[in-house]
N, C-alpha and C positions, 0 to 999 in steps of 0.2 A: 679610272685612271687617268683622263684627258683633264680633270680637275686640279689633279695633284702636278703633272706636266705645266699647265699656266699657272699655277702656285709657285711654283719654281722660276717660271720664265720672269713673271712680276718682281720676285725676289733679286732677283739679276739687275733688272732694269733700278727698281729703289736703288740698290748698291750703286749700279753708276751714276745714277743723277747725283745720291749723297756724296760720290767723291768729287762729280765737277762742283759740287755748291761748296765742298772745303776748300776747292782748291780757289773757288772765286773768293772766297771769305778770308783764305789765305793771302791772295794778292790785297783785298784791300785792304787787310792788315798790315801789308810792306808798307803801302802808298801812307795809310795814318802814321807808319812810324817814319815814314820821310818828311811829312808836312812838321809832324813833331819837331825831327829833327833841324830841318828850317827853321820853325818857329823858335825852338831852343838859339839857332844860331843868330836869326835876327836880334832876339829877346838879349841876348849877349853883346850883340854888336849895337844896339839901342844904349844899353846901359853904358858901354865906353864911349859911347857919344857924348852922353849925358856925363858921364866923368870928365871927359874931353873938354866939356863948356866950360867946366868950371875952371881950369885953367887956361883956356884960348879966350884972345879978342877979336875971334868972326865975329861977324853981323849976325846978330838975332837972328836974321829973316833967314838965312843962309843954313841955321842951325832950326828952325823953326819950320822951315819947308821939309829939310831931311827929315826931320823927327815924323812929320804929318805921313810925309812917304813911305815912311817905314809902318808906323801906326797903320797905314792905310795894307801895305804888304800883310802887317801882321793879322790883322781883321780878316783878308783876304783867305789869308791862312786857316785862319778859327772857321771860316764858311765855310773852305773847302773840307777841313776837318767833320764839321759837322752834316755836309752832303752825306759823307764816305759814311759816319756813324749811320744818319737814317738809313741809306742804300745797302748796308749791312744787317740792319735788323730783321726785314723780310726774308732775308737770305738764312737768317739764322732760324727763325720761324719755320718757315721750309723745310729746314733742315732738322728739325724738329720733328715735323709733320713727318718728313719720310723716315723718321728713326721709330717713330708710331707705328707709319705703315709698315714698315718691314720686321716688327715684333708681330705684329698683328696678322703679315704672312707669314712668317714661322710659326704661329701657335696653330695655325690654319692649314699648316703644312703637314707638323706634329700630329695633328687630328683626323688628316687624310690619310698620313701614315698607320695611326691606330687604325682607323677604319679599314685600311688595304687588310691589316696582317689579320682584325677579327675576321672582314671578308674571307681570306685565306681559310683560316680556321674553322668558321661555319660550311666553306664548300667542303673541305676534307671532313667534315661531322657529316654532312650531308650526304657526301659519297659512299661515306661509310655505312647509312643508315639503308639507303636503296639499293647499296650493294646484298647487305643482312635480308631487306624486304624480296629482293630478288631471290633469296636463296630459300626463303622461307616459303615463297610462292611456288617454286621448282619442288619443295620438300612437299606442299600441299598437293601439287599437282601429283606426284607419285604417290603419295596414299591415298587419291580420290579413285588414280587409275587401280590401285591395288584393289581398295573398295570395289568397285567395278566389278572387277574379274571373281572377286569373292562372292559375289551377290550373285553374276551368273553361275558362279558353280555349286552354290547353295540354291538357287531356283533347278540347277538340274540335277542335284542331289535327291530336293524335295522331289521332283517329279517321279525320279524314280525310285524312292522311298514312297511315292503314293502307290506306284504301279505294284510294287512288291507286294505293298498292303492291300490291293485288292486283288493279288493272286492270293494271298495267304486267306483272306474272306474265304475265298471259292473252294481254295483246300481245305479250310475247315471245315464247312459246310459239306463237302462230300465224305469227310471221314466221318464226320457226325454222323452221317445217315447209314455209312458202314457200318460204325459202332453200335447205331441203335439197333440195325437190323439184327449184329449180332447178338445183341442181347434180347432181343424179343425171339430171337430163337426157338421154337415150339420142342419144351420137354415133356410138354403134357401135364395132363390134372396132378399125377402122383406128385410129380417132384414139386409143380409148383406150389402143393399145400404145405410139402416138408419146410421148403425154403418161406412162405410166408409166415410160417410156425414161430421162425425167428427160434428154434431149438439151440441151448447150447451145446458148442462141440461139433453141430453141424458147418462145415464151410462149403462146398459150393459143387454142381456140376462139374468135372473134368475140365468139360468146353469153356467154363469161364474160370478156370486157372492157369488156360497157358494162351498166349502169344504163336502165331508165324508170320514168316515171309511171306509176302503174296505169291509169290513163286513154288511155295511149296503146301498152302493151303489145300487144293487139292487132292495132293497124295496123301498130307493129313488126316482126312475127313474121313478118306478109305481107310486107311490101315487103323484108326482108331473105332470106326464104323459107329454101332450102338454104346460101346462102352464111355463115348465123349459125354454121356447120359448120367452116368454112375455118379451118386453123390459120396463125395470125400466127406468122412466123418471121424473124430478121435477115436472113437475106439468101437469095441462091438455093444457095448453098453446105452451109448447114443444111437447106434443103428436099432436096438431093439423097439428104443422109446417111438424115434421114428414110423418105423413096421406098424405098432402100436395103434400110431396116430390115422395112419392110413386105412386099417384094419376099421376103428370107431368110426372113421368120416367116408368109409368105403368108397375112397380117393382112387383107388387102382393098386398098383407095384411100383415098386421102384428099387434098384439094388443098390448097394450101399458098398464104400471101401472103407473099413478100418484101417486106419494106418498104424495099431497098435497090432494088427494079425498078418496082413498081408506080408508076400514074402520082399526080403531088402534085395535092392537094384544091388547088380554086380559094378564093382568099384571100375571094373575097365572090362569093353568091348573091342575085338578083334576085327578092324575092317577090312573085308575084301581089298585086296589092291586094282582090281579088274577095272578097266579101263568104262568109264560109265557108271559106276559106283557112288553114287553123292555121300551119302554119310546114312547110320543110323537114325532112322524116325526119331527117338526120344531125344536127339541130339538138336534136332531141327524146331524144337520146340521149346519157348521160354517159359519158365514156371520158378516161385520160390522152390529153395531146397528142401524144403521139410516134405513139399508134396515129388520126390524125385519115385519114391516106391510104386506109389499111386499110379503114376505116369507108364511105367516100367511094368505095371501086372494090366495097365491097359493095352500097351502097344508092343512091348518085349522087344528082342530084338530084330524086330523088323527092319529091313533095307529099304531106302530109297534108294531109287534107279532112275535114268534119263528114259528109257522106253524098256519095248517088249525083245529088242533083240540082246541088252544086256539080260535082263531077267531069263530070258530063256537058255544061258549059258550054264547058269547060278541055281537053277531051278531043281528043286528038292534039298539042296543045302541050306536055301534061307528064306524065311517067310519075306515075301518083297511087294513094293507098289511102286507104280511107275509116277511121273509127273502128270501123266492122263487121267491117273487113276485105274488103272488096270491093277489086279490086286492075285496074286503068286502063292497058294498056302506053300509052306513046306513039304506038305504031303504030295505037290504034284499038282492041287487041283487050281483050276485060274480063272478069275471071273471078270468081264470085262463089257464093254460095249455102251449103249445110251447111259447117261447116271443120272438117278432122277434125284432132286436134293430134297433131303432128308427134313433139312430147318436145324440140322445140327452144323457147327462151324467153331474154328476156334477163333477167338479177333485178332485179325492180322495187327503186323507190328508197328503200324502205320498209326495206331492208339497212343505210343507213347509220341509218336511226332506233333497227333493233334494237342496231347497235353502241352508239348514244347511250344507249339507254334503259337495258342493260348497265352504261354506265360509270357513270352516275347513281348 
């Protein structure tokens, strides 16, 4: 910016000098014009004198003296004109130099103005680029903060999942142990012989065909009793083949439930509305529909009630079992006390949960 101001000041100085030199040259030109006019007048006067000399009888000396004087004056005027011309030449040269300097200054000023415009344009561009870069930097900071937050959230979720997985493994181990214990229930040599023979039409003991919720497992074991070990078969012919197998191998005795011969289960049972009555035992066991007649054969319309006080109100009307395992027969007899484990039990419904846990 300072260079442009200096250039402008220099140009103004050149212009002033040029005007001064032009004025001086004009004055010189005016002086030369006056001298030329005087010379012209003197020449005219000399010419007149020469003309007069032809017609006058003045003395020759006077005319010669006058002529010499005029010639001297004429030479002086010419010398003065020559000096003026000589003094004019440097002024003209300096004027040319000043005009050239003026053009150079104008060119330099134009270049400086162009540089100024380019600088302003580049400054705007750089300012725009800086703003754009700042915006991108802010966006990157936002993305970084979001990513760090997501990373922390993901780490927490992974920790939670790892904890859940550990808990699931523990639960699976516990459930597998329970399931294995149920599968290893002691059915006796006779049933083991029949099941290992893989006879066509032999299904399984009732204990292996149903599942119960844990809270009802004791009541179900008492309600079904030894019938949990009865083996379900398609028909009486399959039962006969199995019995012959037991005889021939001297493996003991077993009871079979032929699905085609046993009594059909009723389509509906009327549940008492007394407080403390939970449900019919058959409704508390989960099994495939094809085995409903076999399960009804084994447990009939036995009721499950909360405790003995509830059973006492209904004694003689229903066969009942309490959640703790006390048995009330319809005849009025009661069975209870410390219960010895027979080794027979239904699988609990957490077996399904075990399968689902393994799948997940």
